[in-house]
N, C-alpha and C positions, 0 to 999 in steps of 0.2 A: 585617668589621662583619657581615657576615651570621650568622654564627656565633655572637652573642652574643643571651642569651635576651632581653635586654630589644627588641632588633631582632625576634627572633621572634615576641615578645606582641605588638609594636606591627603587625606584618605581620598575624598572626593575627586581632587585633581589626578591621584592617582589611579584612581578607579576608571575616570573618565577616559585617560590617556589610554591604559589598558586595553581598553574597550575598543578607542579609533584604531589601536594599533592592532587589536586583534580582528576586526572588521576590513581594515584596510589589506590587511595581509591574506585574509580568507578570500573576498571577494576578488582580490589582486589574482593570486594562486587561481581561482575558481573560472575568473573573465580569462586570462592569459593561457590557460589550459584550453579551454572551450575554443579561444582565437584560433590558439595553434593547431588545435583538430579541426575545426572548419577549414583552415587554410590548406593542410595538409592532406584532408578528404578531399578539398576543391582540388589539388595539386592531382591525388592519385585518381579521382574520376576523370580530369582532362586526360592524365598518361592514359588510363585502360582506353578511354575514347580515341585516343590517336593511336595506339595500338591495335584496335577493331578494323581501326579505319585502313591503316597498313594492311592487315590480314583480308580486309573485303577488297581490298586495292589487288594485292596479289591474286588472291582468289579469283577474281575478276579476269584477271589475266589467262590464269590457268584455264579457266572454264574457256574463256575466249579461244583459245589455242586449242581446245580440244573440239570445241563447237566447228571452229574453222576447218578442223581436219575431216571431223566426222561427215561437214559440207562436202569439201573437197571430195570424199570417197562415195558419197551419195552422188554427186553428179558423174562423176567416173564410172561408177557401178550402172547408174541410170542409162547413159550414155552407150554402156557395152550389151545393156538389154535392149537397148534400139536397133543395135547393129545385128543382135542375134535376131530379130523379128524380122527385121529387112531381109536377111540371108535366107530366113527360113521363108518367108513368102516368094522369093524367088526360086527356092528350091522347088516348092510345090506349084507354083505357077508353071512352071517348065515342064512338069511330069504330069501325066495321067495319074490322076488320083482314086484309079479305081485297081483293086487285083494286087497283082504282083508290083504294078509300078508303083503305088502307093506304097508297101513294102519297104521296096528299094528307096524311094524318098526319103522316108522317115529313116530307116538304117543311114542315109548318105547325111541326113542332117545330124542326127546323132553322133556319127563319126566326128563330123566338123566342130560338134559341141564338146566333144571329148579332146581335143586337140591340145597340148601342153603349152600354156602361155606365162609369160613371165609372172612373177611373185605380183611385182607391182599394178602389175595389169589387171589383177584378178584372175577368176577361173570360173567356169560356167558350172550351175547345178540344175540337172533337169529332172524332173520327178513326177509320177503320174496320179491319179486322185488316191491311189492308194498308198502313197506315199513310198512308193519303190522308186530308187533312183535311178533314173535311165540313162545318163551320160555325166561324165565327170573326166578330169585328167586322169584321177586315181583308178586304174581298173580293176585293184581289188575292192574298190568301194563300190562300183556300179553292181547294181540289183541288190542293196542293201536297203534296209525299211528306215526309213528318214524320222520315222515315228519314235525310233528309238535314241533320237538326239532332243535336247531340251534346248529352248530359249533362255531367256534370261531370267525369265520369269519361272520357270519349272514347269512349262507345258510342252507338250510332245510339238515339236518343231515343224514337221511334216502338217499337221493338222492344223495348228494355228493359222500357218503360212497361207495353206490353200482356202481356209475359209475363208479368208481377209482379202485375198488378190482374187478370189471369184467375184468377191462382192464388190469390191473399189476398184478391181483392175489392176492395180500396184501395190506393193506395201514392202517397206523395211523392216528387217529383224536383225536382231543379234542373240547368236546362238552357239552353243560349244559342239564342235567337229572333235569326233573320237578317233574316226579312220586315221591314223598317225603312225608313224613308224616308231616312236617312240613312248608310245603307251598315255600319254600326257594329253587331255582336250584342249584344243587350240579353241579360241575367242575368235569368231568369225563376224562380219559385218556383212549382210546381203539385201540386193534387190531382186525384186521376186515379182514377176508379172504373169499374167493367164493367156495363153494361146490358144485361142478357141479352135483353130483349125484340127489341132490335134487335141486337144485338152490338157495341154501339159501345161505345167507351172516351169517357167523358166527364168531361172536367177543367175545374177552376176554377184559372186564372192569375194571377199578379202581378210587376208589376217589382221585384226587389229590388235597383237599382243606388242607389236611394235608402237603404236598406239598408246596402249596402257602404259608402257614402258615409259614411252616421253611424258605422260602427264607424272609419274612417280618423280622423273626427273625436275620437272618444273614444280612440285608439291616440295623436294629436297632445298630448290634453288629459295624458294619462299619460305623454310626454314631457314636456310643460312641466312638470308637476308635477316630476320626477323631476330636470330640468334646476334647478328652482329648490331641491330637496334637495341636489342634488350640489353646490350653489355654497357650501354652509355646510358641506359635510365638508372636515376637514384632519386628516391623518394628520401626527405629527410636526409641524414648521412648515410644509412646503410641500408634501406628498403630497394626494393624489386621487384621487377615484375616476372612471372613464372608463367610457363605455358603447359599444358597437361591434356590427357584424354579421358574419355568418360571412364577409363579402368585407374584413373589415378595416376598414370606413368608419365613424368615428366619429360616434355620434348625439350623444352629451353627452360632454363633454371641459372641462377649466378652459382658458381664454385664454393662462396661464402654460405651459401643458405642448403642444407643438406636437408629441406623438407619433402618429404614423400606422403603426399597426398592420399596415395593409396593404401598406404597402412598407419598412417597418423591418428592419433585420438587429442582429440579436446579436450585438455585438463581440465577446464570450466565447465565443461557439461556432460564428460563422460561418453559423448555421442563419436562417430568416426567424422575425421573432417572431411572426406571428400563428399559425406551423405549431404554435411552442413554448406560446404561451397558449392554443389549442385543446388540444394536448395535457394542460397544467397544469388546465385546466375539467373535460378527461375523468377525471381520475384519480379514484379512488373516495376517497382521504385527503387533505383539504385542505390542501396542501401550499403551499410558496413556490419561487420561483425567482429568480436575479438576472438583469439583464441590461444591458446598454451601449449605446445605441442609438448606431450612426453619426452621426446629426445632432443637431445643437446644440440647447440649449432656448431659449426666449427672451431669457434673459440670455447667450446665446453659450456656454454651458459644456456639458459631455460629462459627464453625471454617472452612477455606476453607480446602477442601483435595484433595489429587491426588490419582488415584485408577486406578490397573491393573485388566482385567476382563478376565475369559476363563469359556468355557463350555463343559459341559462333556454331550454329547447329549444322550449316553445309558439310565442315569439316569434322563435328565432333569434338572440338577442341573449346577447352574453358582456359579463359586468359585471367589471372589472380595479380590483382596489385596489393603489395605487402608494405608495411611500414611497421616499425617497433614502437610500442607506446612512450617506453621509457626517454626515445630521442624524441619523442614528440613533448613531452613535459618537462625537457630539461630546459628550454628558455625560461618556464614560469618559474622552478625551481631556482634559476641564478637569479630571476628578478625578484623574488620572494625574500633570498638570503640578502641581497643590496638593500631592499627595505627594510628588512630586520636591524639591519645597522643602523641606518639613519634613523630609523623610529626608537630606537633604544637610545640614542643619542638625544633625541628630542624628549624621549620621557625624563631624561637625569634631569636636562635641563629645566622640563616642566615643572619637576617636582621641586628645585631649589627657587625657583620663582614661586612656586606655590607657598614655602614656607616663608619666604621675606613677605609675601602678600596677607597670608591669615596671620602672621603677628601684628602686620598695619592695621588690620581690620579688627584683630581681639583686644588691642589696649584700649583703645576708648568705649568699645563696648563693654567690657568690663567695669571702667567707670560708669557706665549706663548701668550695668547691673547692680552695683553700689548703691547707688541713686536711686534706684527702683525699690530695692531692699528696705530703705530708710523709711520709705514713704509711709508704709504702714505704721510705723510707730508713731509718726505725727498725729497730736491732737486737732483735726482740723474745727472743731468746734469752740477752739479757746478764744479768746479776745485777742492776744497776741500771738500770731502763728511764726514760728520761726522758718526762714527762707532757706532749702536744701538745696537750692541749684547753685550757690557757689562752685560745686566740683566739678560742675558741666556745662556751666557758662560758656564757656570759650568755644565749645567743641562746631557751632553753626558756622562762627566766623573760618573755623579752621579745616573743618570738612563741608566742602560743600553738596555731599553726594548722602546716599541714604542715611550715614552716620549723622550727619547734621540735622538731617530733617528730621531724623528717630529723638534727638536730644531738644529740638525746639518743640514737637508734640509731646514730650516727659514734662517740658516746663509747662507748656501750656494744660497739659493734664493735670498736675499740680493746683493750677489757679482755678481751674475748671471745677474740679474736686472741693474745694473749698466752698466755691458758689455752690454745686449741687448737693454739699450735704446741707448747706443751711437751709436749701429749698426745700431737702426733703424732710428734715423736721419740721416745716412749717406744713409740706403737702400731708404729712403722717399725720398730723394733728387735725387737720381738717377732712380727711378720709377717716378717721376715728370717729369724729360728731356725725360726719355723713351715716357711717354705717349704725350708727347709734340711733337716728332717726329712722333709717329702713328698718332697722329690727323693731321699733315702735309702729312705724305703718303695719308691718305683718301682721302682728300682733292685732292692730286695727281691724284691718282688713280680714284676719280670719276671725275673729270676733263678731264682724257682720253674719257669719255664714254660721247655721246650724250645725253644733256639733257635739250634742248628746245623742248618744243612739244606746237603746231602741229612742225613736223621738217621741212616740205616743205608746207607751207602755200597757196602756187600758185598753188599745184598739187592736183586737186580734184578727181584724178583717186583712189587714195587709202586714208585709213586712218590707221595711224600707231602710236601706243605708248607702251613703255618700261619703266621698274623699276627694280631696284635692293636695295635688302635690305638684309647686309651682318651681319651674327652672330657676328662677330668681329670688331676691329675696321678698318682692312682691311680683305679681302676676295679673291676667286678665281674664283667666278662667273663674267661672260661679257657678254655683247650685243652689238652690232654696226649694224649700216645701212648707205649706202651711194649710191648717184648713180654711177653706170659704164659709163651711157649716157644717152643720152636723153629718152630714153624708158625703160631702165631697171635699177631697183634697188634691190641692194643686202642688205639682212639682216641676222644677225646671233646670234646664244645663246650657250655658252661652260658652262660647268664647270670644271675646275682644279682641279685635286685631290690634297688633303690636304687641309689647311687651313691658316691662316695668313698670315706673309711675305713673304715666299717661294712662296705660291700659288698667291700673289699678282704680285709679279716679272712676274712669269709664264703668269699670266693672260696678263701684259702689252705686254708681248714679243709677244704672240699669237694675241693681237688684230692689233700689228703693222704690223705681218707678213699676218694677213687676208687684210688690206689693199693693203700693197705690192702687194700682188698675185691676189688680184682683179682688180689689175691694168692692168696687164700681161693677164687676161684670163677670159673670161666671164660666163664660164662651171663650177658649184662647185665642179663637181668631181676633175677634175685636181686644183682648188684651192686646196683642200685638201689635195691631194697627195703633192703638193710644200709644202703645211705648215709643211705636216708631214714629209718630209723628210729634212726641216729648225729645226724641234724641236727634233729630234730623235738623231742625231749625239752630242756629248758632252753633256751627259744627264746622269750627275752620281747619282743623284738621283731617277731617274727613272719614273720622273714625267709625265702625261700626260693629255690631255683634250677630255673630250667627247666634240662635236662639232655639232652644225647642222647650214648649209649653204644654204639658198634661194636667188634665184636669179628671179624677176619676171617680165615680160614682160606687163608694166603698159597699153599699148593697145591691146594685146589679151587675158591677162589672164593667158597666160603660164608660169606655174610655175617648174624651174628646180632646184632639188634640192638633196643634199648629205648628209647621217646622220653617223657619225662617233661614233658610239655608245652613241649617245643621246637618252634621252627622245624621243617617239612618239608623234609627235605634235598632236595636236586637231584640226579637219576640224569641222567648225560649218557654218549651212545655216537652211533654211527656214524646210527643210525633218528633220533635228535632228542633230544628234552630232556623231562624229567616229573619231578614231585615223587612223591617217595618217601612214600607215605600209609601210614598205622599209626600208633596212640598207644596206647602200654602204659600211661600211667596220668598221673596229675596232677603238679604241679611237685613236686620233691624237698626236705623238708623243712618242708612245711606241717602234714601230719598224719601221727602215726606207725602203722605196722602195715598199712598200704595194700599191697595187692599189684601188682608190676608184670608184665606179659606179656612174653616174647620173641618177638619176631618174626624172620623171618630171608629173606633172598633170595639168589640167585646172581649174581656178578658176573661178566661175559663178560670174556675178555681185550680190554683196552682201554677198558671202562668205568669211568667214573670218578662219585663221589660228592662232593658239595659240601655241608660243612656251614658252619652261618652264625648270626649273631644277629640280633635284629632292628635293631640299629644300621645294617644295609643297608639292609633294605625298609621303615622307617621313616624314612629319611633324608631332612630337609625340604630344599627352596629357600627362598629370599627371600618368596615367595608361600605358601610353609607347605603346598605339595603335596610328599606321600611320593613316593619313590622306586618303592613297589608290588611285589608278586610277581610281576605279568605283566611289568614291565620286566626283572627278574631273568631269569625264562625266555626272554625276548628277548634278552638281553645273552648268556647261556649258550650259547644255541642259535648264534649269530653266530661264537661262540668256537672256534676251531681246537681239536683235540683233539690237542697235544702234551705240555705238560708241566702238572702240578700248578701251580707256580709261576706259568705265563704264565699260567692260567686266573685265578687268584686276582688277577692283575694286572691283566685286563681287566676283572672286574668292579669292582676298587675303580677304576679311570681311569673309568668310567663312571657310578658313585656321584659321583666328585669333579665330573663334568660336570655331573650332574643338581644336586645342592646349590651348586654356583658359589661367590658370595662369602659365603653364611650360612654361621654358625658350627655348628661340628659339637654335635649336641644328646645324642647317644649314643654309648657304647662301641661299636667294630666289629671282629666276630673273624672269621676265615673259616678253615676247613681244610678241603682239598682232598686225596683220595686216587685216584689213578689204579691201578687192577690191571690188570698186566701178564701175569700169567700164570705158570705154573711155568717159572723158569729164564729169565724175561725177555721171554718169547715174544711176537709181537703177535696180536692177537685180529682 
């Protein structure tokens, strides 16, 4: 059942519609919630900013009124001290300032300064440099030590006023007066000046408790105004704004929210809510946080809330804008519920349409499947072939879509199969004939090369072995060796450019020319010049061969050699391995009339020379990494000096290990000659 195309299409449509529904509902719920939260957050921020502006406005009025009152008192008291100085100047001017007259003038001045005055006008306070009270309307206070009084900074009042008044001439101070009838200190504000003729500090002071009470009244008015404004603010449905102080005491809050920041614990983090709100208000960016109070609200519910918090430093007040998370998410939930109903209806309709469409698609496809099943049973090699397309011939006219094109393609395939099978039979026969001819060519090519080893069993002066492994049926690599006379053996390794039959023919010609030139001269340089001049003319394909030719004197070990663009041979002895340096000229057969130099070395008994083609050093593994000259030297150095055949075997095994499962990409040829010395002695 599940292998039916109709079922698969039905399931595919179902899965697609279900995935679309899931994605639509998920992203709708997420995006709408995000949009609602962003909108409510903007609203909460705006409310918080408006509330802070309202508080700032009320606080500025409060501060302004207090500043005005203080300035008014300062002006009045300053004027009063000026009157006192003027009066004292008159008293001391009219009197003789010596002896008893001065004492009587000072007594008269102090009596005048000690006269009672109206409370709103202020009172005089006169003291000397030691802080002793000399004049005051309260006779019980006279003679007291004003250093026992403290200013609002906690410093001794007389000492602080005395030093500043003498330095600046005049100063204001706020201090606590303790000589009261009820025993409670009274806060006073005074203006003090230094009077040099008597070295007194003359001051005028007034009680400012009334001013403080006026400030408290203004502050209460501010709270009442804020309370009236807060009652009108709603964030979402039931969100609100609360005002509390640093101790967590709620100053203004809605009746339906019994949140107590001072004692509440955030159930989400387990931390005190007051600490988290203070940290939120101290943040530079106005961010929000969520919390769940452990205590239930007025309706008995514990609901998650989101809060923005601000701090008004001057009054030590915190303002928090609260909203309930479930109220913000409610529009998203409602929208998702409506969309779910719509998507369910669309899903059912889509499934019905999918069943109908799957049936219409599956019927002609079943006919095409039956037709395709019958094709393998048809004998396309017969002279009379039965036409199988009658059952689907009408489909291209009835269906102009992929079904019709598939039917046309199957009918075309049937006709093409007939033609291709006939062509394949003919091609197979031709390929078998060509393959047979290539095998014969391979046997002929290998027959040109010496393959009997050891090649000269009666000669003990040297050990020689060679091998060739073509990448194709025939190749362009070659090796050869032959005696020129009783004491000189010629050996060579070459690599023809290209592969296949052309390279094989060029290789056969090269090997023949080597034998012919070797019969005419025993010097490798002239031999290579003769071969180059014979190969270069009439070479329309510009083929060439890299060639190494060596001539060894089997009595002395003197090796004459010429290297025409070929890989450097490897010399191995008991001291190690090295490349045989020296290049006689370029590749053979490329350009005629090129001179080739003859080079020479002496082989010590036991020393061997290893010739090879680039099929060894450029052999690639499955990752296209080449075998390399360095690895060849390493392998040759590790190989024991035993025989030429074993040395070649060690190298070929290491090349096969490197190549692994990769296909051989080039011909591989190797020739190794080990010089044993005259009579086969060991060196």
